[in-house]
PDB file of N, H, CA, C and O in Angstrom:
ATOM      1  N   MET A   1      81.073  55.070  75.302  1.00  0.00           N
ATOM      2  CA  MET A   1      81.895  56.340  75.297  1.00  0.00           C
ATOM      3  C   MET A   1      81.703  56.602  73.751  1.00  0.00           C
ATOM      4  O   MET A   1      82.062  55.705  72.988  1.00  0.00           O
ATOM      5  N   GLN A   2      81.173  57.742  73.239  1.00  0.00           N
ATOM      6  H   GLN A   2      80.881  58.470  73.859  1.00  0.00           H
ATOM      7  CA  GLN A   2      81.194  58.112  72.112  1.00  0.00           C
ATOM      8  C   GLN A   2      82.641  58.985  71.486  1.00  0.00           C
ATOM      9  O   GLN A   2      83.233  59.836  72.151  1.00  0.00           O
ATOM     10  N   ALA A   3      82.940  58.666  70.424  1.00  0.00           N
ATOM     11  H   ALA A   3      82.458  57.975  69.885  1.00  0.00           H
ATOM     12  CA  ALA A   3      84.172  59.299  69.936  1.00  0.00           C
ATOM     13  C   ALA A   3      83.894  60.732  69.540  1.00  0.00           C
ATOM     14  O   ALA A   3      82.944  60.887  68.773  1.00  0.00           O
ATOM     15  N   PRO A   4      84.525  61.751  69.911  1.00  0.00           N
ATOM     16  CA  PRO A   4      84.137  63.231  69.280  1.00  0.00           C
ATOM     17  C   PRO A   4      84.259  63.472  68.176  1.00  0.00           C
ATOM     18  O   PRO A   4      85.173  63.045  67.470  1.00  0.00           O
ATOM     19  N   THR A   5      83.131  64.389  67.731  1.00  0.00           N
ATOM     20  H   THR A   5      82.389  64.736  68.305  1.00  0.00           H
ATOM     21  CA  THR A   5      82.980  64.849  66.384  1.00  0.00           C
ATOM     22  C   THR A   5      84.112  65.692  65.936  1.00  0.00           C
ATOM     23  O   THR A   5      84.817  66.249  66.778  1.00  0.00           O
ATOM     24  N   ALA A   6      84.336  65.825  64.669  1.00  0.00           N
ATOM     25  H   ALA A   6      83.764  65.372  63.985  1.00  0.00           H
ATOM     26  CA  ALA A   6      85.244  66.583  63.999  1.00  0.00           C
ATOM     27  C   ALA A   6      84.965  68.153  64.695  1.00  0.00           C
ATOM     28  O   ALA A   6      85.876  68.860  65.126  1.00  0.00           O
ATOM     29  N   HIS A   7      83.687  68.481  64.704  1.00  0.00           N
ATOM     30  H   HIS A   7      82.947  67.907  64.355  1.00  0.00           H
ATOM     31  CA  HIS A   7      83.489  69.953  65.043  1.00  0.00           C
ATOM     32  C   HIS A   7      83.668  69.893  66.587  1.00  0.00           C
ATOM     33  O   HIS A   7      84.244  70.891  67.019  1.00  0.00           O
ATOM     34  N   GLN A   8      83.318  68.967  67.534  1.00  0.00           N
ATOM     35  H   GLN A   8      82.850  68.156  67.183  1.00  0.00           H
ATOM     36  CA  GLN A   8      83.912  69.106  68.947  1.00  0.00           C
ATOM     37  C   GLN A   8      85.432  69.158  68.991  1.00  0.00           C
ATOM     38  O   GLN A   8      86.010  69.886  69.798  1.00  0.00           O
ATOM     39  N   VAL A   9      86.112  68.347  68.080  1.00  0.00           N
ATOM     40  H   VAL A   9      85.642  67.756  67.424  1.00  0.00           H
ATOM     41  CA  VAL A   9      87.533  68.422  68.353  1.00  0.00           C
ATOM     42  C   VAL A   9      88.274  69.814  67.971  1.00  0.00           C
ATOM     43  O   VAL A   9      89.199  70.284  68.633  1.00  0.00           O
ATOM     44  N   ALA A  10      87.720  70.411  66.786  1.00  0.00           N
ATOM     45  H   ALA A  10      86.969  70.030  66.248  1.00  0.00           H
ATOM     46  CA  ALA A  10      87.770  71.642  66.244  1.00  0.00           C
ATOM     47  C   ALA A  10      87.604  72.810  67.383  1.00  0.00           C
ATOM     48  O   ALA A  10      88.400  73.723  67.602  1.00  0.00           O
ATOM     49  N   ASP A  11      86.545  72.583  67.953  1.00  0.00           N
ATOM     50  H   ASP A  11      85.898  71.841  67.774  1.00  0.00           H
ATOM     51  CA  ASP A  11      86.038  73.389  69.011  1.00  0.00           C
ATOM     52  C   ASP A  11      87.223  73.503  70.370  1.00  0.00           C
ATOM     53  O   ASP A  11      87.733  74.528  70.823  1.00  0.00           O
ATOM     54  N   GLY A  12      87.411  72.203  70.765  1.00  0.00           N
ATOM     55  H   GLY A  12      86.997  71.370  70.398  1.00  0.00           H
ATOM     56  CA  GLY A  12      88.300  72.030  71.541  1.00  0.00           C
ATOM     57  C   GLY A  12      89.891  72.651  71.341  1.00  0.00           C
ATOM     58  O   GLY A  12      90.585  73.185  72.206  1.00  0.00           O
ATOM     59  N   GLY A  13      90.165  72.444  70.162  1.00  0.00           N
ATOM     60  H   GLY A  13      89.602  72.011  69.459  1.00  0.00           H
ATOM     61  CA  GLY A  13      91.353  73.300  69.758  1.00  0.00           C
ATOM     62  C   GLY A  13      91.149  74.814  69.715  1.00  0.00           C
ATOM     63  O   GLY A  13      92.081  75.551  70.036  1.00  0.00           O
ATOM     64  N   THR A  14      89.951  75.314  69.327  1.00  0.00           N
ATOM     65  H   THR A  14      89.194  74.715  69.067  1.00  0.00           H
ATOM     66  CA  THR A  14      89.723  76.776  69.557  1.00  0.00           C
ATOM     67  C   THR A  14      90.126  77.325  71.014  1.00  0.00           C
ATOM     68  O   THR A  14      90.792  78.342  71.212  1.00  0.00           O
ATOM     69  N   TRP A  15      89.642  76.535  71.923  1.00  0.00           N
ATOM     70  H   TRP A  15      89.101  75.709  71.763  1.00  0.00           H
ATOM     71  CA  TRP A  15      89.501  76.919  73.366  1.00  0.00           C
ATOM     72  C   TRP A  15      90.784  76.664  73.680  1.00  0.00           C
ATOM     73  O   TRP A  15      91.222  77.518  74.450  1.00  0.00           O
ATOM     74  N   ALA A  16      91.826  75.546  73.293  1.00  0.00           N
ATOM     75  H   ALA A  16      91.470  74.853  72.667  1.00  0.00           H
ATOM     76  CA  ALA A  16      93.154  75.548  73.639  1.00  0.00           C
ATOM     77  C   ALA A  16      93.761  76.924  73.107  1.00  0.00           C
ATOM     78  O   ALA A  16      94.482  77.619  73.824  1.00  0.00           O
ATOM     79  N   THR A  17      93.408  77.279  71.758  1.00  0.00           N
ATOM     80  H   THR A  17      92.822  76.715  71.176  1.00  0.00           H
ATOM     81  CA  THR A  17      94.182  78.536  71.618  1.00  0.00           C
ATOM     82  C   THR A  17      93.793  79.633  72.355  1.00  0.00           C
ATOM     83  O   THR A  17      94.655  80.284  72.946  1.00  0.00           O
ATOM     84  N   TYR A  18      92.619  79.943  72.414  1.00  0.00           N
ATOM     85  H   TYR A  18      91.919  79.415  71.934  1.00  0.00           H
ATOM     86  CA  TYR A  18      92.249  80.912  73.148  1.00  0.00           C
ATOM     87  C   TYR A  18      93.134  81.006  74.700  1.00  0.00           C
ATOM     88  O   TYR A  18      93.781  81.954  75.142  1.00  0.00           O
ATOM     89  N   LEU A  19      92.895  79.715  75.278  1.00  0.00           N
ATOM     90  H   LEU A  19      92.369  78.944  74.919  1.00  0.00           H
ATOM     91  CA  LEU A  19      93.697  79.698  76.615  1.00  0.00           C
ATOM     92  C   LEU A  19      95.159  79.922  76.452  1.00  0.00           C
ATOM     93  O   LEU A  19      95.767  80.398  77.412  1.00  0.00           O
ATOM     94  N   LEU A  20      95.837  79.622  75.290  1.00  0.00           N
ATOM     95  H   LEU A  20      95.344  79.236  74.511  1.00  0.00           H
ATOM     96  CA  LEU A  20      97.146  79.913  75.208  1.00  0.00           C
ATOM     97  C   LEU A  20      97.310  81.404  75.204  1.00  0.00           C
ATOM     98  O   LEU A  20      98.016  82.015  76.006  1.00  0.00           O
ATOM     99  N   VAL A  21      96.582  81.959  74.211  1.00  0.00           N
ATOM    100  H   VAL A  21      96.008  81.463  73.559  1.00  0.00           H
ATOM    101  CA  VAL A  21      96.631  83.431  73.836  1.00  0.00           C
ATOM    102  C   VAL A  21      96.386  84.148  75.125  1.00  0.00           C
ATOM    103  O   VAL A  21      97.050  85.155  75.370  1.00  0.00           O
ATOM    104  N   LEU A  22      95.451  83.696  76.002  1.00  0.00           N
ATOM    105  H   LEU A  22      94.911  82.879  75.802  1.00  0.00           H
ATOM    106  CA  LEU A  22      95.162  84.289  77.231  1.00  0.00           C
ATOM    107  C   LEU A  22      96.379  84.327  78.047  1.00  0.00           C
ATOM    108  O   LEU A  22      96.816  85.384  78.502  1.00  0.00           O
ATOM    109  N   MET A  23      96.980  83.084  78.256  1.00  0.00           N
ATOM    110  H   MET A  23      96.625  82.225  77.887  1.00  0.00           H
ATOM    111  CA  MET A  23      98.197  82.826  79.127  1.00  0.00           C
ATOM    112  C   MET A  23      99.235  83.735  78.870  1.00  0.00           C
ATOM    113  O   MET A  23      99.898  84.260  79.764  1.00  0.00           O
ATOM    114  N   GLY A  24      99.441  83.993  77.303  1.00  0.00           N
ATOM    115  H   GLY A  24      98.903  83.567  76.577  1.00  0.00           H
ATOM    116  CA  GLY A  24     100.421  84.626  76.714  1.00  0.00           C
ATOM    117  C   GLY A  24     100.463  86.087  77.246  1.00  0.00           C
ATOM    118  O   GLY A  24     101.412  86.687  77.750  1.00  0.00           O
ATOM    119  N   GLY A  25      99.049  86.555  76.979  1.00  0.00           N
ATOM    120  H   GLY A  25      98.278  86.067  76.570  1.00  0.00           H
ATOM    121  CA  GLY A  25      98.784  87.823  77.379  1.00  0.00           C
ATOM    122  C   GLY A  25      99.026  88.090  78.783  1.00  0.00           C
ATOM    123  O   GLY A  25      99.557  89.147  79.122  1.00  0.00           O
ATOM    124  N   VAL A  26      98.651  87.151  79.681  1.00  0.00           N
ATOM    125  H   VAL A  26      98.219  86.292  79.406  1.00  0.00           H
ATOM    126  CA  VAL A  26      99.042  87.400  81.344  1.00  0.00           C
ATOM    127  C   VAL A  26     100.330  87.455  81.521  1.00  0.00           C
ATOM    128  O   VAL A  26     100.806  88.327  82.249  1.00  0.00           O
ATOM    129  N   PHE A  27     101.152  86.492  80.859  1.00  0.00           N
ATOM    130  H   PHE A  27     100.766  85.784  80.268  1.00  0.00           H
ATOM    131  CA  PHE A  27     102.685  86.695  80.858  1.00  0.00           C
ATOM    132  C   PHE A  27     103.293  87.918  80.612  1.00  0.00           C
ATOM    133  O   PHE A  27     104.063  88.490  81.384  1.00  0.00           O
ATOM    134  N   ALA A  28     102.864  88.381  79.317  1.00  0.00           N
ATOM    135  H   ALA A  28     102.238  87.916  78.690  1.00  0.00           H
ATOM    136  CA  ALA A  28     103.251  89.554  78.856  1.00  0.00           C
ATOM    137  C   ALA A  28     103.022  90.683  79.765  1.00  0.00           C
ATOM    138  O   ALA A  28     103.894  91.515  80.016  1.00  0.00           O
ATOM    139  N   TRP A  29     101.678  90.704  80.322  1.00  0.00           N
ATOM    140  H   TRP A  29     100.969  90.028  80.118  1.00  0.00           H
ATOM    141  CA  TRP A  29     101.437  91.777  81.346  1.00  0.00           C
ATOM    142  C   TRP A  29     102.147  91.780  82.442  1.00  0.00           C
ATOM    143  O   TRP A  29     102.659  92.812  82.875  1.00  0.00           O
ATOM    144  N   LEU A  30     102.259  90.614  83.019  1.00  0.00           N
ATOM    145  H   LEU A  30     101.843  89.775  82.667  1.00  0.00           H
ATOM    146  CA  LEU A  30     103.382  90.520  84.458  1.00  0.00           C
ATOM    147  C   LEU A  30     104.654  90.862  83.881  1.00  0.00           C
ATOM    148  O   LEU A  30     105.331  91.460  84.717  1.00  0.00           O
ATOM    149  N   ASP A  31     105.316  90.700  82.646  1.00  0.00           N
ATOM    150  H   ASP A  31     104.766  90.214  81.967  1.00  0.00           H
ATOM    151  CA  ASP A  31     106.555  90.910  82.338  1.00  0.00           C
ATOM    152  C   ASP A  31     106.736  92.357  82.385  1.00  0.00           C
ATOM    153  O   ASP A  31     107.730  92.750  82.996  1.00  0.00           O
ATOM    154  N   THR A  32     105.894  93.303  81.807  1.00  0.00           N
ATOM    155  H   THR A  32     105.087  92.984  81.311  1.00  0.00           H
ATOM    156  CA  THR A  32     105.722  94.642  81.655  1.00  0.00           C
ATOM    157  C   THR A  32     105.686  95.332  83.151  1.00  0.00           C
ATOM    158  O   THR A  32     106.451  96.245  83.462  1.00  0.00           O
ATOM    159  N   HIS A  33     104.714  94.786  84.019  1.00  0.00           N
ATOM    160  H   HIS A  33     104.093  94.044  83.766  1.00  0.00           H
ATOM    161  CA  HIS A  33     104.484  95.166  85.245  1.00  0.00           C
ATOM    162  C   HIS A  33     105.254  94.644  86.548  1.00  0.00           C
ATOM    163  O   HIS A  33     105.003  94.935  87.717  1.00  0.00           O
ATOM    164  N   ALA A  34     106.395  93.681  85.985  1.00  0.00           N
ATOM    165  H   ALA A  34     106.599  93.445  85.035  1.00  0.00           H
ATOM    166  CA  ALA A  34     106.972  93.351  87.105  1.00  0.00           C
ATOM    167  C   ALA A  34     107.725  93.871  88.097  1.00  0.00           C
ATOM    168  O   ALA A  34     107.928  93.324  89.181  1.00  0.00           O
ATOM    169  N   SER A  35     108.254  95.199  87.652  1.00  0.00           N
ATOM    170  H   SER A  35     108.089  95.643  86.772  1.00  0.00           H
ATOM    171  CA  SER A  35     108.881  96.046  88.670  1.00  0.00           C
ATOM    172  C   SER A  35     108.036  96.674  89.659  1.00  0.00           C
ATOM    173  O   SER A  35     108.418  97.017  90.778  1.00  0.00           O
ATOM    174  N   GLY A  36     106.695  96.830  89.125  1.00  0.00           N
ATOM    175  H   GLY A  36     106.385  96.551  88.216  1.00  0.00           H
ATOM    176  CA  GLY A  36     105.608  97.318  89.967  1.00  0.00           C
ATOM    177  C   GLY A  36     105.091  96.270  90.836  1.00  0.00           C
ATOM    178  O   GLY A  36     104.650  96.613  91.933  1.00  0.00           O
ATOM    179  N   LEU A  37     105.083  95.079  90.513  1.00  0.00           N
ATOM    180  H   LEU A  37     105.441  94.801  89.621  1.00  0.00           H
ATOM    181  CA  LEU A  37     104.466  93.886  91.332  1.00  0.00           C
ATOM    182  C   LEU A  37     105.366  93.873  92.375  1.00  0.00           C
ATOM    183  O   LEU A  37     105.015  94.020  93.546  1.00  0.00           O
ATOM    184  N   MET A  38     106.660  93.684  91.973  1.00  0.00           N
ATOM    185  H   MET A  38     106.944  93.565  91.022  1.00  0.00           H
ATOM    186  CA  MET A  38     107.829  93.436  93.090  1.00  0.00           C
ATOM    187  C   MET A  38     107.856  94.562  94.128  1.00  0.00           C
ATOM    188  O   MET A  38     108.147  94.396  95.313  1.00  0.00           O
ATOM    189  N   ALA A  39     107.522  95.726  93.555  1.00  0.00           N
ATOM    190  H   ALA A  39     107.287  95.860  92.592  1.00  0.00           H
ATOM    191  CA  ALA A  39     107.646  96.656  94.749  1.00  0.00           C
ATOM    192  C   ALA A  39     106.543  96.532  95.887  1.00  0.00           C
ATOM    193  O   ALA A  39     106.700  96.664  97.101  1.00  0.00           O
ATOM    194  N   ILE A  40     105.124  96.180  95.015  1.00  0.00           N
ATOM    195  H   ILE A  40     104.996  96.074  94.029  1.00  0.00           H
ATOM    196  CA  ILE A  40     103.994  95.957  95.882  1.00  0.00           C
ATOM    197  C   ILE A  40     104.383  94.604  97.025  1.00  0.00           C
ATOM    198  O   ILE A  40     104.059  94.598  98.213  1.00  0.00           O
ATOM    199  N   ALA A  41     105.011  93.706  96.437  1.00  0.00           N
ATOM    200  H   ALA A  41     105.274  93.712  95.472  1.00  0.00           H
ATOM    201  CA  ALA A  41     105.336  92.597  97.149  1.00  0.00           C
ATOM    202  C   ALA A  41     106.182  92.680  98.067  1.00  0.00           C
ATOM    203  O   ALA A  41     106.118  91.934  99.043  1.00  0.00           O
ATOM    204  N   ALA A  42     107.221  93.692  97.911  1.00  0.00           N
ATOM    205  H   ALA A  42     107.273  94.298  97.118  1.00  0.00           H
ATOM    206  CA  ALA A  42     108.051  94.103  99.018  1.00  0.00           C
ATOM    207  C   ALA A  42     107.338  94.756 100.007  1.00  0.00           C
ATOM    208  O   ALA A  42     107.393  94.394 101.182  1.00  0.00           O
ATOM    209  N   LEU A  43     106.643  95.733  99.606  1.00  0.00           N
ATOM    210  H   LEU A  43     106.599  96.027  98.651  1.00  0.00           H
ATOM    211  CA  LEU A  43     105.976  96.653 100.507  1.00  0.00           C
ATOM    212  C   LEU A  43     104.896  95.724 101.678  1.00  0.00           C
ATOM    213  O   LEU A  43     104.621  95.963 102.854  1.00  0.00           O
ATOM    214  N   LEU A  44     104.484  94.645 100.791  1.00  0.00           N
ATOM    215  H   LEU A  44     104.707  94.451  99.835  1.00  0.00           H
ATOM    216  CA  LEU A  44     103.456  93.874 101.744  1.00  0.00           C
ATOM    217  C   LEU A  44     104.146  92.988 102.515  1.00  0.00           C
ATOM    218  O   LEU A  44     103.705  92.625 103.606  1.00  0.00           O
ATOM    219  N   THR A  45     105.339  92.540 101.999  1.00  0.00           N
ATOM    220  H   THR A  45     105.697  92.835 101.113  1.00  0.00           H
ATOM    221  CA  THR A  45     106.150  91.555 103.092  1.00  0.00           C
ATOM    222  C   THR A  45     106.801  92.558 104.182  1.00  0.00           C
ATOM    223  O   THR A  45     106.945  92.109 105.319  1.00  0.00           O
ATOM    224  N   ALA A  46     107.192  93.845 103.920  1.00  0.00           N
ATOM    225  H   ALA A  46     107.075  94.210 102.996  1.00  0.00           H
ATOM    226  CA  ALA A  46     107.636  94.753 104.804  1.00  0.00           C
ATOM    227  C   ALA A  46     106.424  94.985 106.150  1.00  0.00           C
ATOM    228  O   ALA A  46     106.663  94.955 107.357  1.00  0.00           O
ATOM    229  N   ALA A  47     105.187  95.200 105.513  1.00  0.00           N
ATOM    230  H   ALA A  47     104.993  95.224 104.532  1.00  0.00           H
ATOM    231  CA  ALA A  47     104.277  95.377 106.179  1.00  0.00           C
ATOM    232  C   ALA A  47     103.961  94.218 107.261  1.00  0.00           C
ATOM    233  O   ALA A  47     103.803  94.481 108.453  1.00  0.00           O
ATOM    234  N   VAL A  48     103.891  93.008 106.772  1.00  0.00           N
ATOM    235  H   VAL A  48     104.019  92.795 105.803  1.00  0.00           H
ATOM    236  CA  VAL A  48     103.636  91.881 107.521  1.00  0.00           C
ATOM    237  C   VAL A  48     104.681  91.500 108.412  1.00  0.00           C
ATOM    238  O   VAL A  48     104.379  90.902 109.445  1.00  0.00           O
ATOM    239  N   ASN A  49     105.946  91.783 108.134  1.00  0.00           N
ATOM    240  H   ASN A  49     106.191  92.269 107.295  1.00  0.00           H
ATOM    241  CA  ASN A  49     107.124  91.676 108.995  1.00  0.00           C
ATOM    242  C   ASN A  49     107.010  92.584 110.272  1.00  0.00           C
ATOM    243  O   ASN A  49     107.125  92.253 111.452  1.00  0.00           O
ATOM    244  N   TRP A  50     106.758  93.796 109.733  1.00  0.00           N
ATOM    245  H   TRP A  50     106.664  94.065 108.774  1.00  0.00           H
ATOM    246  CA  TRP A  50     106.483  94.878 111.046  1.00  0.00           C
ATOM    247  C   TRP A  50     105.227  94.560 111.966  1.00  0.00           C
ATOM    248  O   TRP A  50     105.255  94.783 113.176  1.00  0.00           O
ATOM    249  N   TRP A  51     104.094  94.012 111.300  1.00  0.00           N
ATOM    250  H   TRP A  51     104.070  93.831 110.316  1.00  0.00           H
ATOM    251  CA  TRP A  51     103.143  93.636 112.268  1.00  0.00           C
ATOM    252  C   TRP A  51     103.376  92.418 112.989  1.00  0.00           C
ATOM    253  O   TRP A  51     102.839  92.205 114.076  1.00  0.00           O
ATOM    254  N   TYR A  52     104.186  91.578 112.405  1.00  0.00           N
ATOM    255  H   TYR A  52     104.621  91.751 111.522  1.00  0.00           H
ATOM    256  CA  TYR A  52     104.551  90.318 113.181  1.00  0.00           C
ATOM    257  C   TYR A  52     105.339  90.467 114.287  1.00  0.00           C
ATOM    258  O   TYR A  52     105.266  89.796 115.316  1.00  0.00           O
ATOM    259  N   ARG A  53     106.241  91.538 114.008  1.00  0.00           N
ATOM    260  H   ARG A  53     106.300  92.084 113.172  1.00  0.00           H
ATOM    261  CA  ARG A  53     107.358  91.764 115.240  1.00  0.00           C
ATOM    262  C   ARG A  53     106.682  92.396 116.441  1.00  0.00           C
ATOM    263  O   ARG A  53     106.795  92.019 117.608  1.00  0.00           O
ATOM    264  N   ARG A  54     105.866  93.547 115.924  1.00  0.00           N
ATOM    265  H   ARG A  54     105.774  93.853 114.977  1.00  0.00           H
ATOM    266  CA  ARG A  54     104.870  94.071 116.989  1.00  0.00           C
ATOM    267  C   ARG A  54     104.057  93.346 117.972  1.00  0.00           C
ATOM    268  O   ARG A  54     104.043  93.480 119.196  1.00  0.00           O
ATOM    269  N   ALA A  55     103.284  92.440 117.117  1.00  0.00           N
ATOM    270  H   ALA A  55     103.295  92.331 116.123  1.00  0.00           H
ATOM    271  CA  ALA A  55     102.596  91.492 117.719  1.00  0.00           C
ATOM    272  C   ALA A  55     103.485  90.461 118.659  1.00  0.00           C
ATOM    273  O   ALA A  55     103.214  90.224 119.836  1.00  0.00           O
ATOM    274  N   ALA A  56     104.463  89.959 118.017  1.00  0.00           N
ATOM    275  H   ALA A  56     104.683  90.152 117.061  1.00  0.00           H
ATOM    276  CA  ALA A  56     105.615  88.902 118.895  1.00  0.00           C
ATOM    277  C   ALA A  56     105.959  89.762 120.104  1.00  0.00           C
ATOM    278  O   ALA A  56     106.020  89.208 121.201  1.00  0.00           O
ATOM    279  N   HIS A  57     106.175  90.989 120.005  1.00  0.00           N
ATOM    280  H   HIS A  57     106.126  91.439 119.113  1.00  0.00           H
ATOM    281  CA  HIS A  57     106.669  91.850 121.143  1.00  0.00           C
ATOM    282  C   HIS A  57     105.518  91.872 122.112  1.00  0.00           C
ATOM    283  O   HIS A  57     105.649  91.698 123.323  1.00  0.00           O
ATOM    284  N   LYS A  58     104.327  92.107 121.463  1.00  0.00           N
ATOM    285  H   LYS A  58     104.220  92.248 120.479  1.00  0.00           H
ATOM    286  CA  LYS A  58     103.329  92.087 122.653  1.00  0.00           C
ATOM    287  C   LYS A  58     103.001  90.756 123.381  1.00  0.00           C
ATOM    288  O   LYS A  58     102.631  90.720 124.554  1.00  0.00           O
ATOM    289  N   TRP A  59     103.160  89.709 122.622  1.00  0.00           N
ATOM    290  H   TRP A  59     103.460  89.739 121.669  1.00  0.00           H
ATOM    291  CA  TRP A  59     102.979  88.270 123.261  1.00  0.00           C
ATOM    292  C   TRP A  59     104.135  88.107 124.081  1.00  0.00           C
ATOM    293  O   TRP A  59     104.046  87.567 125.184  1.00  0.00           O
ATOM    294  N   ASP A  60     105.154  88.511 123.648  1.00  0.00           N
ATOM    295  H   ASP A  60     105.226  88.949 122.752  1.00  0.00           H
ATOM    296  CA  ASP A  60     106.423  88.235 124.657  1.00  0.00           C
ATOM    297  C   ASP A  60     106.173  88.974 125.912  1.00  0.00           C
ATOM    298  O   ASP A  60     106.202  88.384 126.992  1.00  0.00           O
ATOM    299  N   GLY A  61     105.940  90.179 125.824  1.00  0.00           N
ATOM    300  H   GLY A  61     105.916  90.658 124.947  1.00  0.00           H
ATOM    301  CA  GLY A  61     105.524  91.052 127.012  1.00  0.00           C
ATOM    302  C   GLY A  61     104.599  90.427 127.953  1.00  0.00           C
ATOM    303  O   GLY A  61     104.809  90.434 129.166  1.00  0.00           O
ATOM    304  N   ALA A  62     103.270  89.724 127.250  1.00  0.00           N
ATOM    305  H   ALA A  62     103.099  89.718 126.264  1.00  0.00           H
ATOM    306  CA  ALA A  62     102.437  89.270 128.147  1.00  0.00           C
ATOM    307  C   ALA A  62     102.732  88.093 128.776  1.00  0.00           C
ATOM    308  O   ALA A  62     102.154  87.800 129.822  1.00  0.00           O
ATOM    309  N   GLU A  63     103.788  87.174 128.140  1.00  0.00           N
ATOM    310  H   GLU A  63     104.258  87.412 127.290  1.00  0.00           H
ATOM    311  CA  GLU A  63     104.191  85.903 128.726  1.00  0.00           C
ATOM    312  C   GLU A  63     105.197  86.321 129.982  1.00  0.00           C
ATOM    313  O   GLU A  63     105.125  85.674 131.027  1.00  0.00           O
ATOM    314  N   ARG A  64     106.011  87.272 129.868  1.00  0.00           N
ATOM    315  H   ARG A  64     106.070  87.798 129.019  1.00  0.00           H
ATOM    316  CA  ARG A  64     106.635  87.667 131.064  1.00  0.00           C
ATOM    317  C   ARG A  64     106.025  88.157 132.114  1.00  0.00           C
ATOM    318  O   ARG A  64     106.497  87.907 133.223  1.00  0.00           O
ATOM    319  N   ARG A  65     105.008  88.848 132.009  1.00  0.00           N
ATOM    320  H   ARG A  65     104.624  89.052 131.109  1.00  0.00           H
ATOM    321  CA  ARG A  65     104.293  89.475 133.155  1.00  0.00           C
ATOM    322  C   ARG A  65     103.422  88.205 133.768  1.00  0.00           C
ATOM    323  O   ARG A  65     103.224  88.167 134.982  1.00  0.00           O
ATOM    324  N   GLY A  66     102.968  87.292 133.002  1.00  0.00           N
ATOM    325  H   GLY A  66     103.129  87.324 132.016  1.00  0.00           H
ATOM    326  CA  GLY A  66     102.410  86.238 133.535  1.00  0.00           C
ATOM    327  C   GLY A  66     100.747  86.248 133.480  1.00  0.00           C
ATOM    328  O   GLY A  66     100.309  87.161 132.780  1.00  0.00           O
ATOM    329  N   PRO A  67      99.975  85.588 133.955  1.00  0.00           N
ATOM    330  CA  PRO A  67      98.423  85.780 133.777  1.00  0.00           C
ATOM    331  C   PRO A  67      98.115  86.781 134.463  1.00  0.00           C
ATOM    332  O   PRO A  67      98.519  87.010 135.603  1.00  0.00           O
ATOM    333  N   GLN A  68      97.147  87.659 133.618  1.00  0.00           N
ATOM    334  H   GLN A  68      96.818  87.473 132.692  1.00  0.00           H
ATOM    335  CA  GLN A  68      96.461  88.817 134.210  1.00  0.00           C
ATOM    336  C   GLN A  68      95.182  88.242 135.246  1.00  0.00           C
ATOM    337  O   GLN A  68      94.284  87.516 134.819  1.00  0.00           O
ATOM    338  N   HIS A  69      95.257  88.607 136.370  1.00  0.00           N
ATOM    339  H   HIS A  69      95.986  89.197 136.716  1.00  0.00           H
ATOM    340  CA  HIS A  69      94.123  88.196 137.348  1.00  0.00           C
ATOM    341  C   HIS A  69      93.372  89.485 137.579  1.00  0.00           C
ATOM    342  O   HIS A  69      92.392  89.504 138.325  1.00  0.00           O
TER     343      HIS A  69
END
């Protein structure tokens, strides 16, 4: 195993810096759009909940009627 050269170390540091800046940008974007994202999440949750209730109601009815011959 060879020790990394100074150039490789500097390159790694550059990538780490890019990554930190990118993550900072993502967090800043999420922060500014948080209310919109929360609204979307709430709508999705409501839609899934509604669909699940509808499906559960169907399954419940099918169980009560027994097997369809």
